[in-house]
N, C-alpha and C positions, 0 to 999 in steps of 0.2 A: 947413794940415796935415790929412790925412784921419783921422777917428776910426775905429779898427778894433775898439774894444771892444764886446762884446755881453754881455747878461745872460741867464743861464739860471736862472730861478726863484730869484733872489737871489744866485747865484754869478756874479760878474763875471769875464769872460775878457778878456785884453788884445787878443785877436783870435779869430776864430771857427774856427781850424784845430786839429783834434784828431786825432791818430793813432788808428785804430780798434783795438778789442780783437782780440787774436790776431795782430796784424801789427806789434806794437811791444814785445812782452814786458812787462817792467817798466821799460823805458826805458834800462836801464844800458848795453846795447851801443850804442845810438844816441848816448848822451851822450859816447861816445868819438870820434864823428864831428863833432859840433857841440854848442854849448850849447843843450840842449833847453828851457831856460827861456824861449826865444823862443816856444814853443808856447802856445796858449790854455790847453790842458790836454792830458792824454793818457789814453786808456782802457786800463786794465790788462788783461792776459790773463784770460780767463774763469775764474772760480773756482767750484768746487763744494764741498759739505760735506766729502767725503772725497777723498783724493788719487786721481787717475785716470791710468792709463797711456795711455789713448786707444785708437783703433782699430788693427787690424792694418795692416801695410804691404803694398803701397804705398798711401799715403793722400794723395798729391799728384799731380795730372795737369795738364799744360799744355793750353791752348786757344788758338786763333788770336788772340783778343782778351781773354785773361784766364787764370784758373786755376781748377781744382777742388780742393777739399780735403775730406777726411773724417777730419780729425785726431782728432775725438771728444772734445773738451774735455780734452785732456791738461793736467793742472795738479797742483800739490803739495798742494791742499786749503786750506780757509779758515784753519785754525789756523796753518799755515806762513806764509801770506800776511800774516796779522795780526802774528805774532810776529817775522817776519824781513823779508819783502819790503817791507812798508810802512815799516818802520824804516830799511831801507837806502836807500830812495828819497829820504829827506830829505837824504842826502849830495850828491845831484846834481840834485835838482829841488825848487825852493822853493815851488811853487804847489800847490793842491789837485788831486788826481787824480780820475779817474772809476773807480769799482770796478765791474767787470762780474761779475754773479753768475748762476749757473744752478742748476737742481735737477731732480730726477726725481719730486718730490712737493711739495705745498704746504709741508709741514713743513720740507723741505730749504731751500727759498727763504727761509722765515721765519728759519731758524737762521742762515744766512749773513748776512742783513741785521742780525740781532741782534748778531752778532760784530763788525760794523762800527760799532756805536754808540760815540760818544765819541772816535773817531779823527779828529783834526783835519786831517790831510792827505788825507782823503777828502772831497771837496766835493759829490759827487753819486753816486748809485747807478744803474747801468744794469742792468735786469733782462732777461735773455735768456729769452724764453718760447718759443724754438724747440725746446726739449728735449721728448723723449717723456715723457708722464705714465705711469709704470710701474703706477700704481694703476688706470688706466683703459685697459688694453690697448695702451699705447704711442702713442696719438694725441698729437701735439704740442699743448702748452698753447696755443700761439699760433694754432692753426687754428680754435678754438672760442671765441666771445665769452664764453660762460659760464665756461669754464675760465680764460680770460685775466683776466676780472674777479675770479675767486676768488683767483688768485695776487696780483693787484694789491692787493686789499683786505687780504690777509694781510700783505704786506710794508710797505705804507703804515702799517699799524697799529703796527708795531714800529720803523720807521725814524726816525732823527733828522736825516735829510738828504733833499733832494729825490729822488724816485724817477722815473726815466725808463724806460719800457718799450720794449724793442727788439723790433720786429715782423718776422715772417716774411712774405715776399712770396708764399709758396706758398698763397695763399687766393683765393677768388673776389672778395671785397670787403674790402680792408684797412681801410676806414673803419669798418666795423662792429666790428672788433676794437679799433681805437683808441678809439672812442666808449665801448666797454665798460670799457676801462682808465681813461679820463677820468672816467667816472661813479663809479668806486671810488677816486678820489683821486690818480691818477697826476699828477705835476707836469709831465711832458712825454713825448714819444714820440720814439724813435729808429727811423728807417726808411731803408733796408731791410736785412735780413739777406740771406744768400746765396740764390740761386735753385737749386732742386734740378736736378741735371744729371748726365750721365755721359759717358764716353768708352769706346771699344772698341779693343783692340789687334787689328788685322786679321790679323797674322801668327799670334798665339796664338788668335785667334777667341774672345776672352773679354774681359770688362770690365777696364779698366786698374786701377781701384780695387778693393782687396780688399773694401771695403764696397759695391761695385757703383755706388752713387750717391754724390755729394758735393755740396758747395755751390759754385756758380759765382760768382766775383767778378771784378773788373777792368773795364776800359772797356766790355766787351760789355753790362754790366748798367746802365750809366749812364742810358740813355733810359727804362728801366723804373723805376728808382729815382726819376728826375725826375718821371715821370708820377704815381707813387704819392704823393710828397711834395706835389705840386700838389693832388691829390685830398684828402689829409689836411688841408691848410691850409683848404680850403673847409668842412670838416665839424667840426673841433675848434677849441677856443679856447686850448689849452695849447701851449707851444713845441715845435718839431720840430727834431731834429738830423738832417740829411740825410746818408745814407750810401749808397754804391754806385757804384763805377767812376770816382770823381773822380780825374783825372790831370793837370789843369792849372788855372791860375788862372781861365780862362773857365768851367770846369765849376763852380767854387765860386760864381761870380756867378750862373750859371743856377740852381743849386740853391737859393740864397738868394732869387732872384726867384720861384722856385716856391713858397717859403714857409718855408724852413729858417732858423732863427736862427743856427745854427752847423752845421758839417759835420765829418764824420769821413773820414779818408783811410786806406784799408786796404792792398790788395794792392800799390799802387805803392811803398810803403815797402820792399817786398822786392825791387823792381826798382831803385829809386833811393833810397838811404837819406837823401838830402838833399831829397826831394820836398816835405816840409812846410815846411822852411826856405825853399826856393825860392819856393813859392807865397806865403808870408807876406811875403817881400821884394817880390814882384811886385804884391801887392794894392793898395797905395796908388797906384801908377802907373796901374793898370787903372781904378780908381775915378775918378781925376782925368780920365782920358780920357773917361769917361762923364758927367763933370760932377757927381760925387757927393762930398760932403764928409763924410758920415757913413754908414758901411756899413749901419746899421740902416734907412736909407731905402730900401734895395733889397729888404728882406724882404717877400715877397709882392707885389712890384711887378708881376708878370705877371698878377695878378688885378685890377689897377686899370685 
């Protein structure tokens, strides 16, 4: 029998498959399709301190090999998530979830992480640093090593769970950002977030998205994500969760061989709500074909 279990900073997952934040909600809708307890874990919808309506519509656009979104972190706020969503999740998911939090100041990040203290069905915190820092002219926290380090230091100080920092790919050198986060105590890195992109309506002669630009996800970004995970594995010692364009079991194997300990699957959940279940079922057979009896043996294999 093939061992599929992996360990993320003390959190043991039965397998490395995790639906990504923003593409799985709080899991309730998907639990009506299949028993989501088959998942290693799932990453909840991104949460901010205050409720957010999000960006103006249209905020979704199709692409030939993916999709663009400029949803704008629409969410009910951390208080609602703590008081209602996390309690309701217990009814249909028995494992610890990953809480994704965002903020527009260091204080907001810190506040959200404090509110998650002591909640036992949150096993890990994913910190999205792709948000604009409103205190410094709107530059994304994730594009500057110093700002990334500042957020990491603040949240690690108040967290009672492992902190994984989710990195934007819209930088010259993603490894510098990762090393800054690692130096301030991050337990792991999640990579990558979406790539900045846009579409134009040629009939209206204007951008499709109301926000003009959005984040590109889907199969188109997989080779970029794979390259960045490969680079990160060479430069940092903490675990990596690989994200970006994974659409089939072979992609999972590639991402783990590049250096990921676990993976997140995003946009494909919107195309095929069974995609994570399908990949989990296919993993043992694929590993047996490769002569692998323990999935951990493939982590970073492409570097050896």
